[in-house]
C-alpha positions in Angstrom: 0.0 0.2 0.1 1.7 3.4 -0.9 0.7 6.4 1.0 1.0 9.9 0.0 3.5 13.1 1.4 -0.3 14.0 2.9 -0.5 10.8 4.8 0.1 12.0 8.7 3.4 9.7 9.8 1.2 8.4 13.0 -1.7 6.9 10.3 1.3 5.2 8.3 3.0 4.1 11.7 -1.2 2.5 12.2 -1.1 1.3 9.1 1.9 -1.0 8.8 1.7 -1.8 12.7 -2.1 -2.7 11.5 -0.6 -5.8 8.6 0.7 -7.6 11.7 3.8 -7.9 9.2 6.6 -5.6 9.5 9.4 -5.9 12.7 11.2 -2.3 12.2 9.7 0.9 11.3 12.5 2.7 9.0 11.8 6.3 8.2 13.2 7.1 5.4 14.8 10.2 2.7 14.6 13.4 5.4 15.0 14.0 8.9 11.3 13.4 11.2 10.3 16.4 13.0 10.6 16.9 16.9 5.9 16.3 16.0 5.8 14.0 13.8 8.1 11.8 16.6 5.8 12.9 19.2 3.6 11.3 17.2 4.8 8.5 16.9 6.1 8.3 20.5 1.8 8.6 21.2 1.0 5.4 19.0 -0.6 2.5 20.9 1.3 -0.2 19.0 -0.6 -3.3 20.9 -3.5 -2.9 18.8 -5.1 -1.8 16.0 -6.2 2.1 17.0 -8.6 4.6 15.1 -8.7 8.4 15.7 -12.5 9.0 16.1 -15.2 12.6 15.8 -17.6 12.3 18.5 -20.7 13.3 17.5 -22.0 16.7 19.4 -25.2 14.5 21.1 -22.4 11.8 21.9 -23.7 11.3 26.1 -20.7 10.5 28.9 -21.7 7.3 28.9 -21.3 6.4 25.5 -17.5 8.6 25.1 -17.0 6.3 28.4 -18.3 2.9 26.0 -15.9 3.9 23.2 -12.4 5.6 25.4 -12.8 3.1 29.0 -13.3 0.1 27.8 -11.1 -2.9 26.4 -12.7 -3.3 22.7 -12.5 -6.9 20.9 -13.2 -7.7 17.1 -15.9 -10.4 17.1 -14.5 -13.9 15.6 -18.3 -14.3 14.5 -17.2 -11.8 12.0 -19.6 -9.4 10.0 -19.7 -8.2 6.6 -22.1 -5.1 7.9 -20.1 -4.6 11.1 -16.6 -4.8 13.5 -18.4 -5.8 17.4 -17.0 -5.2 20.6 -19.0 -7.3 22.4 -17.0 -7.1 26.0 -19.0 -3.8 26.9 -22.6 -5.4 26.9 -21.5 -7.5 30.7 -21.4 -3.9 32.1 -24.5 -2.3 30.2 -26.5 -5.4 31.4 -27.2 -2.6 33.8 -27.2 0.9 32.9 -29.2 2.8 30.5 -28.5 4.0 27.0 -31.1 6.1 25.8 -31.9 5.7 22.4 -31.3 9.3 20.5 -32.9 9.5 17.2 -30.6 9.8 14.3 -32.0 12.0 10.9 -30.6 9.7 8.4 -32.2 5.7 7.5 -28.8 4.7 6.5 -25.5 3.9 8.9 -22.8 4.0 6.4 -19.2 2.7 6.0 -17.2 4.4 9.4 -20.2 5.3 11.3 -19.3 4.5 15.0 -22.6 3.3 17.4 -23.8 1.8 20.6 -26.6 -0.6 20.2 -29.3 1.3 22.9 -31.8 -0.4 25.2 -34.3 -0.3 22.4 -32.0 -3.6 22.0 -31.1 -3.9 25.4 -30.1 -8.1 25.2 -27.2 -6.2 23.2 -26.9 -3.0 24.5 -23.5 -1.4 25.3 -21.7 -3.6 22.6 -19.6 -0.9 20.4 -20.1 -1.8 16.5 -18.2 0.3 13.4 -20.5 0.2 10.6 -18.4 -1.2 7.2 -21.3 -1.1 5.2 -24.5 0.9 4.0 -27.2 -0.6 7.1 -31.0 0.5 8.0 -30.7 2.8 10.9 -33.2 0.5 12.7 -33.3 2.4 15.4 -31.6 -0.6 17.9 -28.2 1.5 17.9 -27.4 5.5 18.3 -24.6 6.9 16.1 -21.4 8.0 18.6 -18.6 8.6 16.0 -17.0 8.5 12.8 -13.8 7.3 12.2 -12.2 9.9 10.0 -12.2 8.7 5.4 -8.3 8.8 5.8 -8.4 6.0 7.9 -10.3 3.5 6.7 -7.7 1.6 5.5 -7.0 0.1 8.8 -11.0 -1.1 8.8 -9.4 -3.8 6.1 -7.2 -4.6 8.2 -8.6 -5.3 12.2 -9.3 -8.9 11.5 -12.2 -11.2 13.6 -10.8 -11.4 17.2 -8.1 -8.6 16.8 -7.9 -5.6 19.7 -8.7 -1.9 18.4 -8.9 1.4 20.5 -10.2 4.7 19.6 -8.0 7.9 20.1 -9.1 10.3 22.3 -8.0 13.6 21.1 
């Protein structure tokens, strides 16, 4: 995969790590700036991480779901979404009230949380991989920026992942 000069160095590094086929990262062509070295030093090398743009009405509970839980893509993979079900245990006795989303469909890169309308799965975090109908059982909580979708291709079943809290 070729990166253009506009790809941030931390995204390049996170992509190389996500491929799971490299041992070392060497910066070529020129010296890395202090800012680039700082960005690289902040990359979590233990899992695939995504920047996320949370929606403006994202609740504190939903932010906690994004940033405070360990996420693992389920082994029973779907073409429509990546599912992280570990938070469901905690949310069994908590509420995630339904919030209306104006869109009829969720789109690739959308990050959603299963809400009270599907109580058995409440608290499950999902990353949408292809358009799927908005059935009222999920709240839109954020979006993965388009330039980071390349990382979705590397997120295989039973891989750990997380989000970068800006």
